[in-house]
C-alpha positions in Angstrom: -55.4 5.4 6.1 -57.9 3.6 3.8 -60.3 6.4 3.4 -58.0 9.4 3.6 -58.4 11.8 0.8 -55.8 11.7 -2.1 -55.1 15.3 -2.9 -53.8 16.5 -6.2 -51.4 19.4 -5.8 -49.7 19.8 -9.1 -49.9 18.8 -12.8 -47.7 19.1 -15.9 -48.3 18.3 -19.5 -46.8 18.6 -23.0 -49.0 17.7 -25.9 -49.9 18.6 -29.5 -52.1 21.4 -28.1 -49.6 23.0 -25.7 -46.1 22.8 -24.2 -47.4 23.3 -20.7 -50.6 23.4 -18.6 -51.7 26.9 -19.5 -51.2 26.3 -23.3 -53.3 23.1 -23.1 -56.0 24.8 -21.1 -56.2 27.7 -23.7 -56.5 25.2 -26.6 -59.2 23.2 -24.9 -61.2 26.3 -24.0 -60.9 27.7 -27.6 -61.5 24.4 -29.5 -58.0 24.5 -31.0 -56.9 21.0 -31.9 -53.3 19.9 -32.7 -53.8 17.4 -35.4 -51.7 17.8 -38.6 -49.8 15.9 -41.2 -46.7 14.4 -39.6 -43.8 16.7 -40.3 -41.1 14.0 -39.9 -40.0 12.5 -43.2 -39.4 9.0 -42.0 -38.8 6.3 -44.7 -40.0 3.7 -42.2 -43.5 5.1 -42.1 -45.6 3.5 -44.9 -47.7 6.6 -45.8 -48.4 10.1 -44.7 -50.4 10.3 -41.5 -52.5 12.8 -39.5 -50.9 13.0 -36.0 -50.9 15.0 -32.8 -47.3 16.1 -33.0 -45.4 18.2 -30.4 -43.4 20.7 -32.4 -40.3 20.6 -30.3 -37.2 18.7 -31.6 -35.2 16.4 -29.4 -32.3 18.9 -29.7 -34.6 21.7 -28.3 -35.7 19.4 -25.5 -32.1 18.6 -24.6 -31.3 22.3 -24.4 -34.4 23.3 -22.5 -33.9 20.5 -19.9 -30.1 21.2 -19.6 -29.1 17.7 -20.6 -25.7 16.6 -22.0 -26.3 15.9 -25.7 -23.9 13.0 -25.5 -26.1 11.2 -23.0 -28.8 8.8 -24.4 -32.4 10.0 -23.7 -35.2 8.9 -26.0 -38.0 11.3 -27.0 -40.4 9.6 -24.6 -38.0 10.3 -21.7 -37.4 13.9 -22.8 -41.2 14.6 -23.0 -41.8 12.9 -19.7 -39.0 14.8 -17.9 -40.4 18.1 -19.2 -44.0 17.4 -17.9 -42.8 15.9 -14.6 -40.7 19.0 -13.9 -43.7 21.2 -14.5 -45.8 19.1 -12.2 -43.3 19.2 -9.3 -42.8 22.9 -9.7 -46.6 23.4 -9.7 -46.9 21.5 -6.5 -43.9 23.3 -5.0 -42.4 20.0 -3.8 -39.3 19.9 -1.7 -37.9 16.5 -2.4 -35.4 16.8 0.4 -38.0 17.3 3.2 -37.8 13.7 4.4 -41.2 12.6 3.1 -41.4 9.4 1.1 -41.8 10.2 -2.6 -42.5 7.8 -5.5 -42.3 8.0 -9.2 -44.7 5.8 -11.2 -44.6 6.3 -14.9 -46.3 4.7 -17.9 -45.1 4.0 -21.4 -45.7 1.7 -24.3 -43.3 3.1 -26.9 -40.4 3.3 -24.5 -37.2 3.7 -26.5 -38.6 2.4 -29.7 -38.3 5.8 -31.5 -34.5 5.6 -30.9 -34.2 1.9 -31.6 -35.8 2.2 -35.0 -33.7 5.2 -35.9 -30.3 3.6 -34.9 -31.0 -0.1 -35.3 -29.1 -0.5 -38.6 -26.1 1.5 -37.2 -25.6 -0.6 -34.1 -23.4 -3.2 -35.9 -21.6 -0.6 -38.1 -20.6 2.1 -35.6 -20.4 2.8 -31.9 -21.8 6.3 -32.3 -25.3 5.3 -31.0 -24.7 2.1 -29.0 -25.5 4.0 -25.8 -29.1 4.0 -26.9 -29.4 0.2 -26.9 -30.3 0.0 -23.1 -33.0 2.7 -23.6 -35.2 0.3 -25.6 -36.4 -1.1 -22.3 -39.6 0.6 -21.2 -38.4 0.8 -17.6 -35.3 2.9 -18.4 -37.3 6.1 -19.0 -38.7 6.0 -15.4 -35.3 5.3 -13.9 -33.7 8.2 -15.9 -36.4 10.7 -15.1 -36.4 9.7 -11.4 -32.7 10.0 -11.2 -32.7 13.5 -12.7 -35.6 14.6 -10.4 -33.9 13.1 -7.3 -36.7 10.6 -6.5 -35.3 7.5 -4.8 -38.0 6.0 -2.5 -40.0 4.1 -5.1 -39.7 3.9 -8.9 -41.6 1.7 -11.3 -43.0 1.5 -14.8 -46.6 0.5 -15.8 -47.2 -0.8 -19.3 -50.8 -1.9 -19.8 -51.3 -0.4 -23.3 -53.7 2.5 -23.4 -54.8 2.3 -19.8 -51.1 2.5 -18.5 -51.1 6.0 -17.1 -54.5 5.6 -15.5 -53.1 2.5 -13.8 -50.0 4.4 -12.7 -52.3 6.9 -11.1 -54.3 4.2 -9.4 -51.2 2.4 -8.1 -49.9 5.7 -6.7 -53.1 6.3 -4.8 -53.2 2.8 -3.4 -49.6 3.1 -2.1 -50.4 6.4 -0.4 -53.5 4.8 1.2 -51.4 1.8 2.3 -49.0 4.2 4.1 -46.0 3.2 1.9 -45.6 6.6 0.3 -46.5 10.1 1.3 -46.7 11.5 -2.2 -46.2 10.2 -5.8 -45.5 11.7 -9.2 -47.8 9.7 -11.4 -48.5 9.7 -15.2 -47.1 8.6 -18.5 -45.2 9.5 -21.6 -45.2 8.2 -25.2 -43.7 9.7 -28.4 -44.7 9.1 -31.9 -42.8 6.3 -33.7 -42.9 4.4 -37.0 -43.5 1.3 -35.0 -46.8 2.5 -33.5 -48.0 4.4 -36.6 -47.4 1.4 -38.8 -48.8 -1.0 -36.2 -52.1 0.8 -35.9 -52.2 1.2 -39.7 -51.8 -2.6 -40.0 -54.8 -3.1 -37.8 -56.8 -0.9 -40.2 -57.9 1.5 -37.5 -55.9 4.5 -38.5 -58.0 7.3 -40.0 -56.9 9.1 -43.1 -58.9 12.1 -41.9 -59.4 13.9 -38.6 -60.7 11.3 -36.1 -64.4 11.5 -35.2 -65.1 10.0 -31.7 -68.5 8.5 -31.3 -69.6 9.3 -34.9 -71.4 6.7 -36.9 -69.0 7.3 -39.8 -65.8 7.2 -37.7 -62.8 5.6 -39.5 -60.3 5.2 -36.7 -57.8 7.1 -34.6 -55.1 9.7 -35.1 -52.0 8.9 -33.0 -50.5 11.6 -30.9 -47.5 12.1 -28.6 -47.6 13.5 -25.1 -46.5 13.3 -21.5 -48.5 14.3 -18.4 -48.0 13.9 -14.7 -50.0 14.8 -11.6 -48.8 15.0 -8.0 -50.8 12.8 -5.5 -50.3 13.6 -1.8 -51.6 12.3 1.4 -53.4 14.7 3.8 -50.3 14.9 5.9 -48.1 15.6 2.9 -50.4 18.1 1.2 -50.7 20.2 4.4 -52.0 23.7 3.6 -51.2 23.6 -0.1 -53.7 24.6 -2.8 -55.6 21.5 -3.9 -56.4 21.1 -7.6 -58.9 18.3 -6.9 -59.1 14.9 -5.3 -58.7 11.4 -6.7 -61.9 10.0 -5.2 -62.2 6.7 -7.0 -60.5 4.2 -9.3 -61.1 0.9 -10.8 -59.5 -1.6 -13.1 -60.9 -4.7 -14.8 -60.1 -6.9 -17.7 -62.7 -8.5 -20.0 -60.0 -10.8 -21.5 -62.0 -10.7 -24.7 -59.3 -10.3 -27.4 -55.7 -9.2 -27.8 -56.6 -5.9 -29.4 -60.4 -5.6 -29.3 -62.8 -4.8 -26.5 -65.9 -6.8 -25.9 -69.0 -5.6 -27.7 -71.0 -5.3 -24.5 -68.2 -3.2 -22.8 -67.9 -5.6 -19.9 -64.4 -4.5 -18.9 -65.2 -0.8 -18.9 -68.5 -1.5 -17.2 -66.7 -3.3 -14.3 -64.0 -0.6 -14.1 -66.5 2.2 -13.8 -68.6 0.3 -11.2 -65.5 -0.3 -9.1 -64.4 3.4 -9.3 -67.9 4.4 -8.2 -67.7 2.0 -5.3 -64.3 3.2 -4.2 -65.5 6.8 -4.3 -68.7 5.9 -2.5 -70.7 7.6 -5.3 -73.7 6.7 -7.3 -73.8 7.0 -11.2 -76.1 10.1 -10.8 -73.3 11.9 -9.0 -71.1 12.0 -12.1 -71.3 15.4 -13.9 -69.0 14.8 -16.8 -67.4 11.8 -18.5 -64.1 12.3 -20.2 -64.5 9.2 -22.4 -61.6 7.2 -23.9 -63.3 7.7 -27.3 -60.5 6.7 -29.7 -62.8 6.9 -32.8 -62.2 3.3 -33.7 -65.3 1.3 -34.6 -64.7 -1.2 -31.8 -63.7 1.1 -28.9 -66.6 3.6 -29.3 -69.1 0.9 -29.5 -67.8 -1.0 -26.5 -67.4 2.2 -24.4 -70.8 3.4 -25.4 -72.4 0.2 -24.3 -70.6 0.3 -20.9 -71.7 3.9 -20.3 -75.3 3.0 -21.3 -75.3 0.0 -18.9 -74.0 2.0 -15.9 -76.0 5.3 -16.3 -79.8 5.4 -16.4 -79.3 9.0 -17.5 -76.0 9.5 -19.2 -74.2 12.7 -18.1 -72.5 15.0 -20.5 -69.6 13.2 -22.1 -66.9 13.9 -24.7 -63.7 12.5 -26.0 -60.7 14.9 -26.1 -58.7 12.7 -28.4 -59.7 14.8 -31.4 -57.6 17.6 -29.8 -54.4 15.6 -29.1 -54.6 12.4 -31.0 -54.5 9.1 -29.1 -51.4 9.4 -26.9 -51.4 5.7 -26.0 -49.8 5.1 -22.5 -49.9 8.8 -21.7 -53.7 9.1 -22.5 -54.9 8.4 -18.9 -52.7 11.1 -17.4 -53.3 13.6 -20.3 -57.0 13.2 -19.7 -56.5 13.4 -15.9 -55.1 16.8 -16.4 -58.0 17.7 -18.8 -60.4 16.4 -16.1 -58.8 18.7 -13.5 -59.0 21.6 -16.0 -62.7 20.8 -16.5 -63.2 21.0 -12.7 -61.2 24.3 -12.6 -63.1 26.0 -15.4 -66.5 24.3 -14.7 -66.8 23.3 -18.4 -67.4 20.2 -20.5 -64.9 20.2 -23.3 -66.1 19.7 -26.9 -66.1 16.4 -28.7 -64.7 17.7 -32.0 -65.6 16.5 -35.5 -68.9 14.8 -34.5 -71.7 14.8 -37.0 -73.8 11.6 -37.0 -75.0 9.6 -33.9 -74.1 6.0 -33.8 -77.0 3.7 -34.8 -76.3 1.2 -32.0 -77.5 3.5 -29.2 -79.0 6.9 -28.4 -75.8 8.6 -27.2 -74.7 12.0 -28.4 -71.5 13.6 -27.0 -71.2 17.3 -26.1 -70.0 18.9 -29.4 -69.6 22.5 -28.1 -67.9 23.6 -25.0 -70.5 23.8 -22.2 -70.4 25.7 -18.9 -72.1 23.9 -16.0 -71.5 23.1 -12.3 -69.1 20.2 -12.2 -68.3 18.4 -8.9 -67.2 15.0 -10.3 -65.5 13.9 -13.5 -65.2 10.3 -14.6 -62.2 9.5 -16.9 -62.0 6.2 -18.8 -58.9 4.6 -20.3 -59.4 1.3 -22.2 -56.4 -0.7 -23.3 -55.5 -3.6 -25.6 -55.9 -7.0 -24.0 -59.1 -5.7 -22.4 -57.3 -3.8 -19.6 -59.8 -1.1 -18.7 -59.4 1.6 -16.0 -61.6 4.4 -14.7 -60.7 7.3 -12.5 -63.0 9.7 -10.6 -61.8 13.3 -9.8 -63.7 15.6 -7.5 -63.7 19.4 -7.1 -61.6 20.6 -4.1 -64.5 22.5 -2.5 
């Protein structure tokens, strides 16, 4: 069981560059980003911000998903349900076929978008008290799994910006252990005043389009998104079309600081090395790195150092966060979908907005979309607290 292939048979996504997989694919292939000034007029947000916003209202999502508007579902849950349904449909899963199915979902915002909206009303009226339990990060996974009809295993991962990558890794390990036959894995996070103001207070929120790996980078743009992929054992996948394989994964923690990564990139370095070992690959086998690349001064320095330490010859790399914004807990699964799309289209996606190489090292990301033979993609996700994860995806051929 340990070395059995982990097949990926379906994927679903909603982000600022598309409401489904085909729309996201089109945007990536045509260099169309989704960063704009936040359309929501929220008095809690300190100042106008550039964000990766999904232009679907909660009311539209309720209607599309066929939900009772009187029931309490937060925006993170609504986005997650939309993406998970697409992934299940794409994989043509029959959840009543007797195979053991799990749902592992990541979030950091959880129900904060609803809590901050209704907090001051809770003591004045009972109109919105049904949203009080949704604050808990775990509620979104329970609600989505219940609607989907998944009962065998349900859990939530919340390890900051590496959350969805860790959800994917946990799903793979449970399949390899024989506990589950298949798993819906990924993450979801909505925009909220809490996160926008929080990153602003850390002084890492850019007042312009973010510039990953640029020497003049000012910080990130936040985004909202949800993305899920379907992992299946060889037995479960059967004769299905395979989008790719999850060949390797690794997690490490440099325990350097609550919000900063170590300057030498030790956490990311160890995560990449572990992923390569699990996949039984050498650094020279990696054809493309979908970097975490948040465009914050600390992250890009730390990740760049880790890449330089692992690779004697650094492969083509780019950050796709200039397309979607930093989607926090969902980032690892958003970029897992993007990695699979890179394998499908045999392209390296562009690192938008790059102009000036960083002075600390001789690394230049791929700034234009590039066609090339891609067999393996490394995707990095680095989180607060030093929680770093790396995933390796391989072409199905």
